[in-house]
Every structure is written in C-alpha cells, then in structure tokens.
C-alpha positions as CSV (number, residue, x, y, z in Angstrom):
1,M,-68.5,18.1,1.1
2,E,-67.4,18.6,-2.5
3,D,-65.1,21.4,-1.5
4,H,-63.6,19.2,1.2
5,R,-62.9,16.4,-1.3
6,L,-61.3,18.9,-3.7
7,V,-59.0,20.1,-0.9
8,N,-58.0,16.5,-0.1
9,K,-57.2,15.7,-3.7
10,Q,-55.1,18.9,-4.1
11,F,-53.2,18.0,-0.9
12,V,-52.5,14.4,-2.0
13,R,-51.3,15.7,-5.4
14,W,-49.0,18.2,-3.7
15,A,-47.6,15.5,-1.4
16,N,-46.9,13.2,-4.3
17,V,-45.1,15.9,-6.2
18,T,-43.0,16.8,-3.2
19,V,-42.0,13.1,-2.5
20,L,-41.1,12.7,-6.2
21,C,-38.9,15.8,-6.2
22,L,-37.1,14.6,-3.0
23,F,-36.6,11.1,-4.5
24,C,-35.1,12.6,-7.7
25,L,-32.7,14.7,-5.6
26,V,-31.6,12.0,-3.2
27,V,-31.2,9.0,-5.4
28,P,-28.7,10.4,-7.9
29,A,-26.6,11.7,-5.0
30,C,-26.5,8.3,-3.4
31,S,-25.7,6.4,-6.6
32,G,-22.9,8.9,-7.4
33,L,-21.2,8.5,-4.0
34,A,-21.3,4.7,-3.6
35,P,-18.8,3.7,-6.4
36,S,-16.2,6.3,-5.4
37,S,-16.3,5.1,-1.7
38,Q,-15.2,1.6,-2.6
39,M,-11.7,0.8,-3.7
40,P,-10.8,-2.4,-5.7
41,C,-10.5,-5.5,-3.4
42,F,-9.0,-8.8,-4.6
43,S,-10.2,-12.1,-3.1
44,C,-11.2,-10.4,0.2
45,D,-12.9,-12.1,3.1
46,D,-12.8,-12.1,6.9
47,Q,-9.5,-13.9,6.9
48,R,-7.4,-12.1,4.2
49,L,-7.6,-9.1,1.9
50,V,-5.6,-7.2,-0.7
51,R,-6.9,-3.8,-1.6
52,I,-5.8,-0.7,-3.5
53,V,-6.0,2.6,-1.5
54,P,-4.9,6.2,-2.2
55,L,-1.6,7.5,-0.7
56,T,-2.0,8.7,2.8
57,Q,-1.8,12.4,3.8
58,G,1.6,13.8,4.5
59,P,5.1,13.1,3.1
60,D,3.9,9.9,1.3
61,Q,1.8,12.0,-1.1
62,K,5.0,13.5,-2.5
63,R,6.4,10.0,-3.4
64,L,6.7,9.1,-7.1
65,L,5.5,5.5,-7.3
66,H,6.1,3.3,-10.3
67,H,2.5,2.0,-10.7
68,P,1.1,0.2,-12.5
69,F,3.7,-2.5,-12.0
70,D,4.0,-5.8,-13.7
71,L,5.6,-8.8,-11.8
72,Q,4.6,-12.4,-12.5
73,R,3.1,-14.6,-9.8
74,Q,6.2,-16.8,-9.6
75,E,8.4,-13.8,-9.1
76,W,6.1,-12.5,-6.4
77,E,6.2,-15.8,-4.6
78,A,10.0,-15.9,-4.7
79,L,10.1,-12.4,-3.3
80,L,7.6,-13.2,-0.6
81,R,9.6,-16.3,0.6
82,A,12.7,-14.1,0.9
83,V,11.1,-11.8,3.5
84,K,12.3,-12.9,6.9
85,V,11.4,-11.7,10.4
86,R,12.3,-12.5,14.0
87,S,10.4,-12.0,17.2
88,I,11.3,-9.5,19.9
89,H,10.8,-10.6,23.4
90,S,10.7,-8.0,26.2
91,P,9.7,-9.8,29.4
92,L,8.4,-7.8,32.3
93,L,11.3,-9.2,34.4
94,G,14.7,-9.7,32.8
95,A,16.6,-8.6,29.7
96,S,15.1,-8.3,26.2
97,Y,16.1,-10.8,23.5
98,R,15.4,-11.8,19.9
99,G,14.0,-15.1,18.6
100,D,15.1,-17.1,15.6
101,T,14.8,-15.9,12.1
102,E,11.8,-17.3,10.2
103,P,9.7,-16.6,7.1
104,A,7.3,-13.6,7.4
105,F,4.6,-15.4,5.4
106,S,3.4,-19.0,5.5
107,E,3.2,-21.0,2.2
108,E,-0.6,-20.5,2.1
109,E,-0.1,-16.7,2.5
110,V,2.6,-16.8,-0.2
111,R,0.2,-18.4,-2.7
112,Y,-2.6,-16.0,-1.8
113,L,-0.4,-12.9,-2.1
114,G,1.4,-14.3,-5.2
115,E,-2.0,-14.5,-6.9
116,S,-3.5,-11.2,-5.6
117,L,-0.6,-8.8,-5.7
118,P,0.0,-9.0,-9.5
119,R,-3.6,-8.1,-10.2
120,A,-3.6,-5.3,-7.7
121,F,-0.4,-3.7,-9.0
122,Q,-1.6,-3.9,-12.6
123,Q,-4.5,-1.6,-11.7
124,A,-2.8,0.7,-9.1
125,S,-1.9,4.2,-10.2
126,A,1.1,6.4,-9.3
127,Q,-1.0,7.9,-6.4
128,E,-2.2,4.5,-5.0
129,Q,-0.6,1.8,-2.9
130,V,-1.6,-1.8,-2.2
131,V,-2.5,-2.8,1.4
132,F,-3.1,-6.3,2.8
133,A,-4.3,-8.1,5.9
134,L,-3.9,-11.8,6.8
135,A,-5.2,-13.9,9.7
136,R,-3.7,-17.3,10.6
137,P,-4.9,-19.5,13.4
138,S,-2.5,-20.1,16.3
139,E,-2.0,-23.0,18.7
140,A,-3.7,-21.0,21.4
141,G,-6.9,-20.7,19.3
142,L,-6.5,-17.0,18.5
143,D,-6.0,-15.6,15.1
144,Q,-2.6,-13.9,14.5
145,V,-3.0,-10.9,12.2
146,T,-0.3,-9.6,9.8
147,S,-1.1,-6.4,7.9
148,G,0.7,-3.7,6.0
149,V,1.3,-2.1,2.6
150,W,3.3,-2.7,-0.6
151,F,4.4,-0.1,-3.2
152,V,7.1,0.4,-5.8
153,E,9.4,3.4,-5.9
154,D,12.8,4.1,-7.6
155,S,12.8,0.7,-9.1
156,R,12.6,-0.9,-5.6
157,I,9.7,-2.8,-3.9
158,H,8.8,-1.5,-0.5
159,L,7.0,-3.3,2.3
160,R,5.7,-1.9,5.6
161,M,4.1,-4.2,8.2
162,A,2.0,-2.4,10.7
163,N,1.2,-5.7,12.4
164,C,3.1,-9.0,12.4
165,R,1.4,-12.0,13.9
166,I,-0.5,-9.9,16.5
167,A,-2.9,-12.0,18.5
168,V,-6.2,-10.1,18.2
169,T,-8.8,-10.8,20.9
170,M,-11.1,-7.8,20.4
171,P,-13.5,-7.9,17.4
172,S,-13.4,-4.1,17.2
173,I,-9.6,-4.2,16.7
174,R,-10.0,-6.9,14.1
175,K,-12.6,-4.8,12.3
176,Q,-10.4,-1.7,12.4
177,I,-7.4,-3.5,10.9
178,W,-9.6,-4.9,8.1
179,K,-10.8,-1.3,7.5
180,D,-7.3,0.1,7.7
181,P,-4.5,-2.4,7.4
182,L,-2.0,0.3,8.5
183,F,-3.6,0.6,11.9
184,A,-1.1,-0.8,14.4
185,Q,-2.7,-2.7,17.3
186,A,0.4,-2.4,19.6
187,G,4.2,-2.0,19.6
188,A,6.4,-4.0,17.3
189,F,6.8,-7.7,18.4
190,Y,8.6,-8.7,15.2
191,E,11.4,-7.0,13.1
192,F,12.6,-7.5,9.6
193,V,15.8,-9.5,9.0
194,P,17.2,-8.2,5.7
195,G,18.7,-10.6,3.3
196,E,20.6,-10.2,0.0
197,G,19.4,-7.1,-1.9
198,Q,17.3,-5.9,1.0
199,V,17.7,-3.0,3.4
200,I,15.7,-1.6,6.3
201,T,14.6,2.0,6.7
202,H,14.1,2.4,10.5
203,A,11.1,4.3,11.8
204,T,11.4,6.8,14.7
205,R,9.2,6.5,17.7
206,D,6.2,8.8,18.0
207,G,7.1,11.2,20.8
208,G,8.8,8.5,22.7
209,N,5.6,6.5,23.0
210,P,6.7,2.8,22.9
211,F,3.2,1.7,21.6
212,R,3.0,4.1,18.6
213,A,5.5,4.2,15.8
214,D,5.5,4.2,12.0
215,P,6.4,0.7,10.9
216,D,9.9,-0.1,9.6
217,E,10.2,-0.3,5.8
218,L,11.8,-3.2,4.0
219,V,13.3,-2.0,0.7
220,I,13.8,-4.8,-1.8
221,E,16.1,-4.4,-4.8
222,Y,14.5,-5.6,-8.0
223,H,15.9,-6.5,-11.4
224,G,13.2,-7.0,-14.0
225,E,11.1,-5.4,-16.7
226,M,10.8,-1.9,-15.2
227,G,13.3,-0.4,-17.7
228,S,15.9,0.8,-15.3
229,T,18.6,-0.5,-13.1
230,P,18.0,-0.3,-9.4
231,V,20.2,2.0,-7.3
232,P,22.7,-0.2,-5.3
233,V,21.3,-0.8,-1.8
234,S,23.7,-0.2,1.1
235,S,24.5,-3.0,3.5
236,P,22.1,-3.4,6.3
237,P,23.2,-1.8,9.6
238,P,24.4,-4.1,12.4
239,A,21.8,-5.3,14.7
240,Q,21.3,-3.1,17.7
241,S,20.4,-4.4,21.2
242,V,16.8,-4.0,22.2
243,P,16.5,-1.2,24.8
244,T,15.2,-2.3,28.2
245,R,11.8,-0.7,28.9
246,S,11.4,1.7,31.8
247,L,9.2,0.8,34.8
248,E,6.5,3.1,33.5
249,E,6.5,1.5,30.1
250,Q,6.4,-2.0,31.6
251,L,3.4,-1.0,33.8
252,S,1.6,0.4,30.7
253,L,2.3,-2.8,28.7
254,L,1.1,-4.9,31.6
255,K,-2.2,-2.9,31.7
256,R,-2.7,-3.3,28.0
257,L,-2.2,-7.1,28.2
258,R,-4.9,-7.3,30.9
259,E,-7.3,-5.1,28.9
260,Q,-6.8,-7.3,25.8
261,G,-7.5,-10.4,27.8
262,L,-4.0,-11.9,27.2
263,I,-3.4,-12.2,31.0
264,T,-5.7,-12.8,33.9
265,E,-6.5,-10.2,36.6
266,E,-4.5,-12.4,39.1
267,D,-1.4,-12.4,36.7
268,Y,-1.8,-8.6,36.3
269,L,-1.8,-7.9,40.1
270,T,1.1,-10.3,40.7
271,K,3.4,-8.9,38.0
272,K,2.4,-5.3,39.0
273,Q,3.4,-5.9,42.6
274,Q,6.7,-7.5,41.4
275,L,7.5,-4.4,39.4
276,L,6.6,-2.0,42.2
277,D,8.7,-4.0,44.7
278,R,11.8,-3.1,42.5
279,L,11.4,0.6,43.4
C-alpha cells in the first residue's frame, strides 16, 4: 500500500512539473505575439474606423512616404470637403451615364476624419499608411460603406477609395471590409471628380474582369509645412464615356445583385430573359 502511495505522489509531482513547464513555454509566446498583431486604431467602432497598417506587398513597398505627417484638423477638414465624386449608372438595358457631382464625405464624416487623421499621421512611419472605413445609413435602411487609404508621397496627399457608398447586405462582407478597408466589394459605382490642385491616376482592370480593379488614386497638391514645394500637377484628363457592358458582363452583374439580395428572384429572371431575348 505504501509503495502504491509513493508511486501516486511521484506521478502527481511529475505531472505538475510538466504542466508548469508547458505553461512557461506557452504564455511568453502568446504575450509576445498579441501586441505585434494589433495596429493602432483611432476612435474605431462598428460604424467607422481609422487605422495604421503596413504597406502592402508589391510595388507599394517601394514607395517613399513622407510619414509622420503633420496637418491640422481644420486643414484636413478643408481638404476632405474638396473631395468630390459622382455616381456611375450602368443599367442592364440602355446606355450608361453619370450622376451629379457631390461631396465624397458627409459633414459628420468630415468631422470624424478631421479629428482622427491628424493623430494617425503623426504616428505613421514611412512604411505605413492610414486606412479608413465609414458606414452611413441610407433611405433604404441599408448602410452605405465607404473605405480606402490615405498616404503622403512627393509632397502630395494620396487617396484611394476601394468602396464608395456601397450598400452592404451581407455581414461577412461588412466584417471583411472592417478587417481590410482596401477589400472591394464590387465594381466602381462612383468616380472621383478632380478639382483645383487635384489629379486622378487611373487604375487598370484586372485581366479585363469588370468586378476587380485597383481603385483610382486621387492625388492632392499640398502647400504647407512639409519643407518642399509640390511638383505641379497636370490638368485632369477629359472625362471619357463609360463603356457599355457586354452581355456576359451584364448577366454576371445581374447574378451578383441577386446573390447580394439587392433584387428579387422574380426581378432576376425577368431581366435575364430580357437580356437573352436580345441575342
């Protein structure tokens, strides 16, 4: 009996030592990984965020960014109000057309970004950029999401918008945009309208796919405390007509609208038959 108790005590002592060793190995590893996996976030919630992220892989990593960057809140607000967009309408039947020019950001969004962007850019390094995501309610009851990235290069402020007032119906898509604001839900439904001191760098389509493209880049001339004079910006190119979608593209778009719940099954079948009747 005594031998049996001695064996039990030795087994318990061995088990405790083993668990303690594993705990010492695991805990430091976890505590060391957690801080590095989180980037600074400014006034973030489920409706809006501004966050610092590293430059993405590829050509962007070779860019020389002028960060940290100091611009006062009032200057940011004036800059934000000067960003204009217009909608692109491509009906399933009929020619494509553009809507009226309007501000890209609401006054509430201007105040939020005007407060958050200065703090973010004061902490961003030359290998980091500042992403954002905003959700605003629409009359239809759905949130319209705008997201993208800001950075400063060659004494100019750059803005890319991966999404502009996209109606998000799927929680998984909303979650993905909040995780990666450069994730584009669909094709571009808005375009920049450059004003004075602004120019657009147009993106090229990804293999001809109308639903995947790098977002256009709005380059904003800046005169301030950066210590250098911005290079003159060329005049914006004349507006080009929106190309008419092929039948295959229209059918693909129609299918996506049904999958996202933006049209009913009956609308889908009706429009699909109208397109097929044109063959």
